[in-house]
C-alpha positions, 0 to 999 in steps of 0.5 A: 654545574650545568653544561650546555652543548649547543650548535647546528643540526648534524654536528654531533651534539647527541653523540658528544652528550652521551660520551660526556655523560659516560666520561663523567661516570668514569670519573666518579660522577653522574650526568643526565641529559635535558633536551633543547631541540624544539621538534623533539618535544613532539610525541611521535615525531621521532624519525624526522627529528633524529630523536635518539631511541631509548634503546640507544641512550646507553642507560643515561636518563633523558628529560624534556622529550615528547611533551606535546601532541602534534596538534599543540602549538609550540610554547617556549615558556612551557618548555622552559618550565619543564626543562628548568624543573628537570635541571633543578631535580637533577642538580638536587640529586648531585648529578650534572645536567647536560642541556643539549640542542640546536634551538637557540631560543629554547636554550636561552629560555632556560639559561636567561630570564627572558620575557615572553609576551602574551599571545592573542589567538584571534590576532595571530590567526588574522596575521597568519591569514594575511601571510598566506594571502600576501606572502611571508615576504610582504608580512616581513617587510611590514615587520622591518618597518615596525621593528627593524632589529627583529626583522634582521634576525628573522628570515623573511620565509619564516612565516611563523616567527614573522607572525609572532614578532608582529603579534608581540609588537601589536599587543605590547606596543614595544619592539619584539627585539626587546624580548630577545636574548641579549643581556637578560640576567642568567637563571643559572651559571653554565659552562657553554659549548658550541659544537660545529663541523666544517661545511663540506663534511657537515653537508655530506652528513646532513644529506646522508641523514636525510636520505636514511630518514626517507629511504631506510628509517620510514619517515613517510610511514611515520607521517602516515601514522601521525596524520590521523592524530592531527599532524596536518592541523598542528600549528607548529608540527605540520611545518617541521622540515621533513614532515611538511615535505612528507605530507606533500608527497603523501598528498601527491603534490611532490615526488619523493625525490622532490621531498627529499631534495627540499628537506636537504635544502631547508635543513641547510638553511636552518644550519645557517641560521643556527650558526648565526645565532650561536656564533654571537655567544662569546661565552661559549667554547667551540668544539670540533664535532669531528674531533674526539677530544670533546669530552676531555675538554668539557671535563677539564673545564668542569674541573 
């Protein structure tokens, strides 16, 4: 049975997945972990995405990491195919797959048979130019007129998603909302769990993690090394939280203190969106990321 551990960033999903895999091994089974964090799909983006180093994976096989170069555009469909192939292989060996991550659409792309409308590079480039000249809010208001349901689910500041929604509406003549996960049929039955932590400790945890990324773990140096590989031109990677701010610091348009502060602020904005997404999942059991009973609860559900 596929196990899904989803939820907002910083809630402890990674540690829980490792503990669960070890608990399954102690009970006579085996488990392997499949990534569902969109930014951890990029090679070299390790510090700023909180990607678990191989040496800290406790010998548990991990899949669907480091699929793309930083110059490649994100593709949910390509990720879905890679993740499903990994899950099918894991299950074929009698092992339990654990899908772990906070990217809601990526999780749903694995679990449900979603439609992914085609793209048009010229149209997308034109919409991006409009967004950059008019502002993301103006483009979002256009989306609200053409597809109010999609607009209600996409933050006006998220230019990439606003552009994608308008691209789909223009190409298909149908609402982008029609391709979002609501009642699409399931690909696999799954036990679904959402991990969460109360606001105050989560905010402290995220701020501390960001400070360690910036001051101790070398985010600026990581970005400096990725720039010659094309990070600044990557349509998706260049916009990642922490990386965009680090590039601004390296270019002299932000101080390190400003970059860190903006990273923390934008991360909390992502948390709110993730909670809204996963909070709609009535099939998921909520686990307290501060408690130590998560593995036992998942094992009981599996039994």
